[in-house]
C-alpha positions as CSV (number, residue, x, y, z in Angstrom):
1,M,9.9,17.3,-19.5
2,V,6.4,15.7,-19.6
3,T,4.1,16.8,-16.9
4,V,0.9,15.9,-15.3
5,Q,-0.9,18.5,-17.4
6,D,0.4,16.8,-20.6
7,V,-1.3,13.6,-19.5
8,Q,-4.5,15.4,-18.6
9,K,-4.7,17.1,-22.1
10,D,-4.5,13.6,-23.7
11,I,-7.7,12.3,-22.1
12,T,-11.1,13.5,-20.8
13,P,-11.4,15.1,-17.4
14,Q,-13.5,12.2,-16.2
15,D,-11.0,9.6,-17.4
16,Y,-8.2,11.5,-15.7
17,L,-10.1,11.6,-12.4
18,T,-10.8,7.8,-12.7
19,L,-7.2,7.0,-13.7
20,S,-5.5,9.1,-11.1
21,L,-8.0,8.4,-8.3
22,G,-8.0,12.1,-7.8
23,D,-4.4,12.3,-6.9
24,D,-1.7,13.8,-9.2
25,A,0.9,11.8,-7.2
26,N,-0.4,8.7,-9.0
27,T,0.2,10.4,-12.3
28,E,3.6,11.5,-11.4
29,R,4.6,8.0,-10.4
30,A,3.2,6.7,-13.8
31,L,5.2,9.3,-15.6
32,E,8.4,8.3,-13.8
33,K,7.9,4.6,-14.8
34,A,7.0,5.7,-18.3
35,V,10.2,7.6,-18.7
36,I,12.2,4.6,-17.6
37,W,10.4,2.3,-20.0
38,A,10.6,4.7,-23.0
39,K,14.2,5.4,-22.5
40,G,15.1,1.6,-22.4
41,K,13.0,1.0,-25.5
42,I,14.3,3.9,-27.5
43,L,18.0,3.3,-26.6
44,S,17.4,-0.4,-27.8
45,T,16.7,1.0,-31.2
46,G,20.2,2.5,-31.3
47,N,18.9,6.1,-31.1
48,A,19.4,8.7,-28.4
49,F,16.8,9.4,-25.8
50,D,15.7,13.1,-26.0
51,P,12.9,13.9,-23.6
52,E,12.3,17.2,-25.3
53,N,11.5,15.6,-28.7
54,E,7.7,15.9,-29.4
55,V,7.4,12.2,-30.4
56,V,9.2,11.1,-27.2
57,K,6.9,13.2,-25.1
58,Q,3.9,11.6,-26.7
59,I,5.4,8.1,-26.1
60,I,5.9,9.0,-22.5
61,V,2.4,10.2,-22.1
62,T,1.0,7.2,-23.9
63,R,3.0,4.8,-21.6
64,A,2.0,6.8,-18.5
65,L,-1.6,6.2,-19.6
66,Y,-0.8,2.4,-19.8
67,E,0.6,2.6,-16.2
68,L,-2.5,4.4,-15.0
69,W,-5.1,2.1,-16.8
70,F,-3.2,-1.0,-15.2
71,F,-3.2,0.8,-11.9
72,V,-6.9,1.0,-11.8
73,G,-7.6,-2.4,-13.0
74,F,-8.3,-2.2,-16.7
75,P,-5.6,-4.4,-18.3
76,D,-7.1,-4.5,-21.8
77,K,-7.2,-0.8,-22.1
78,A,-3.6,-0.7,-20.7
79,R,-2.4,-3.1,-23.2
80,A,-3.9,-1.0,-26.0
81,K,-1.8,1.9,-24.8
82,E,1.3,-0.1,-24.6
83,E,0.7,-1.1,-28.2
84,D,0.2,2.5,-29.1
85,A,3.5,3.5,-27.5
86,R,5.4,0.6,-29.1
87,D,4.0,1.6,-32.5
88,L,5.1,5.2,-32.0
89,I,8.7,4.0,-31.1
90,E,8.9,1.7,-34.0
91,S,7.4,4.1,-36.6
92,Y,9.7,6.9,-35.5
93,F,12.9,5.2,-34.3
94,G,12.8,1.7,-35.8
95,S,12.6,-1.8,-34.4
96,I,12.8,-2.3,-30.7
97,K,15.5,-4.8,-29.8
98,S,14.6,-7.4,-27.1
99,K,16.6,-9.9,-25.1
100,H,15.1,-12.5,-27.5
101,D,16.6,-11.1,-30.6
102,E,19.2,-13.3,-32.5
103,D,22.0,-10.8,-32.4
104,R,22.3,-10.9,-28.7
105,F,24.7,-13.8,-29.0
106,G,27.1,-12.0,-31.3
107,P,28.9,-13.4,-34.4
108,P,29.2,-17.2,-34.7
109,D,32.3,-18.9,-33.2
110,G,32.3,-21.8,-35.6
111,A,30.3,-24.2,-37.6
112,V,29.2,-27.8,-37.4
113,V,30.2,-30.0,-40.3
114,V,28.4,-33.3,-40.8
115,P,30.8,-35.9,-42.0
116,E,29.9,-38.1,-45.1
117,L,29.1,-41.6,-44.2
118,P,30.9,-44.4,-46.1
119,D,29.0,-46.0,-49.0
120,Y,29.5,-49.6,-47.8
121,G,28.7,-50.8,-51.3
122,R,25.1,-49.6,-51.7
């Protein structure tokens, strides 16, 4: 289980104070959201979600930092953390599947055949 202290260890004390607004409850909420996000992304790769795995813990901490940066109004720094979390997932588990991936439709049901047009003496 990832804790508030795990997030604190990943950044400077000043950044933590800024991001949490001095309230650990903000970090706890960011961690809850991060676990949900990480679980969905990891499961989409076809792998199991193990919150005790060290890489998964780092993914959760990184995504929690995304949530906190966004919470305090720094979307650019937040997006950088989101990219870091995605990179960790994809480097360890493989490609993240999304609703826009081609295989969401399943195998083809048929094919379109274009008929040949008559020559008409050309």
